Residue, then its C-alpha position, 0 to 999 in steps of 0.5 A: m877476085t872470087e865471085p859469090h853465087p848462090g849456085g844453081e841450075r845454070d852453074r851445074p851440069e844437066a842431071p843425069a837421066g833417071r835422077a829422082v830429085e834434082m840436086r844442086f850441090l851433089e852430083l854422082l860422078h861415075k869413073t871415067p875414062i872407062d879404062t881406069v880403076c876408080p870407085n864412083f863418088y859424088l861431087f860436093d859442088h860448094a865452090r868452083g875455081c882456086h886460088f892455087d895455080c897448078s900447071y897441070c890442073f884439069l880445071r884448066d879445060p876452057e869448059y871449067e873457066y879455071k880463072k872464074r872463081r865462084i863461092f857458092s853463098d847459099r850456105a842453108g841449101l848446102l847443109e840441107e842438101l848434105r843432110d838429105w844425102i846423108q839420110a838417103d839409102n840404096l846409094e851407089a856411093h857413100l863418098a862426097n868429094a869436096g875437092n873435085m872442082t876447087d881445093s877444099l879449103t882454098f876459100e876458108a878464110e872468105r867463106p868459113l863452112w867446114g866448121e858447120l859441115i863437120e857438125v852436120m857429118r857428126e850429127y847426121a852420119e857419125k852419131r846415126g852409124r851412117p856410111h856417108c863420108l865427106l872428103a876434104v882434098t887440099k894443098s893447103g897448110s895449117d892456116a886453112c885447118g882451123a875448123f879441124f883443129e877447133r873441134p873433136p874428130c869425126r870418123n865421117v870426115i876424111v882430110s886429104f892432103s895432096v903433096n909432091a916433090p919440092g921442086a915440082a911443087r915449087d915449079h907446078e904448084k904456084g901459091a900452094a903451101a910447100p909440101s913440108e907444111r901440108l905434111a906438117a898439118a896432116r901430122k897434127l890432124k892425125n895426132l888429134g884423131w882425124r882420118v888422114r890421107v895423102r895424095l902423092d899426085p901427080m908424080i912428074m918425071g925429072y924430080e926426085y921423090a925419095d925424101t917425100i916418099e920417106e916423110i909420107g911413110a913416117l907420117a903413116p896416113e890411113r891411106v896413100t894414092l898415087g898418080t903420075l902426070r896425066a891430061d884428059p884429051p880436052l886438056f891436053p891441047v891447052v897444056a901441050s906446049l908445056e915442057i912437062f907434058a912432052k913425054l906423055e903418050k897419045p891415048d886410045e880413043g876414050s883414054i887419057w894422055r899418059y906416061p909410057l907404061a914403063d915410066r909410070l911403073r918406075l915412079y910408082g914402084q919406088a913409093v910402093k916399095r917403101l910404103e907397102g905394109t905400112t898404109s893402104i895404097g891405090l892409084c889415081e886414074e890407072t889402068p887394071e894393068v898397072w894395079k895388078a903389076l904393082r900387086l895392089d887391090v884392084d877389086n876393092k879400088t883402095c883409092n882416095c875416093n873410096p871411103l873404106 
């Protein structure tokens, strides 16, 4: 069951010190942990929780009340704050991620919102030459993408499909569309002129990725972001009993649980080898050491949460 809620202070973390204006639905996030190559970005907090049940999801951390789904119903407040953000200058980041605390499209059937979000981005960002971009991140298929099919593309809106190997999706992404359905939706949107990205994340040891990588290569999205299975320290105790987490290594203080370096490079390497030269490639929550080993662009942080 989903709980409608207007959103507000009790649903949001405290504003960082020094913020001039309290925002209810947009919050600047700095990269964490400190040893990762990640751009800063804004969280667009329009809903909490998800209809999908992914065994590795960081929202399983009890802090996030994973199963207490909330749709923030203050539509006017959401749209007003988005307009204000687009018109703001001297920001630390120009991308708002609508898929951090929820799948971006999981609540579209209950609360259609993306049609209005697209038109705000078109009117206030695209037409006015603003750099601000809104990112949708989803494991949905075409059935959740109606707002995008019904409108001309907007250059300031990016749709990113998270995919996995079919076996990994079957075992660990309950309720989500099959990877083939996600990629089919991505293909339709790309053919219509939308900016489309793909996340192959998390790659999980024991599953075969060659066919999925080949499908992504054939799609040729504007960017592919790769990630391997990992867990923040607060999440690990929650998921440690799951077999897929058995090979993760205990991190140094301030870092996250990850596969050993050689295993990560082996998983990433097969994708980089196939995709290099066909699309921009980045890594999610990875260290500079791994970026450099794969000859990826550390300085420009060419990953999902970078608007460029």
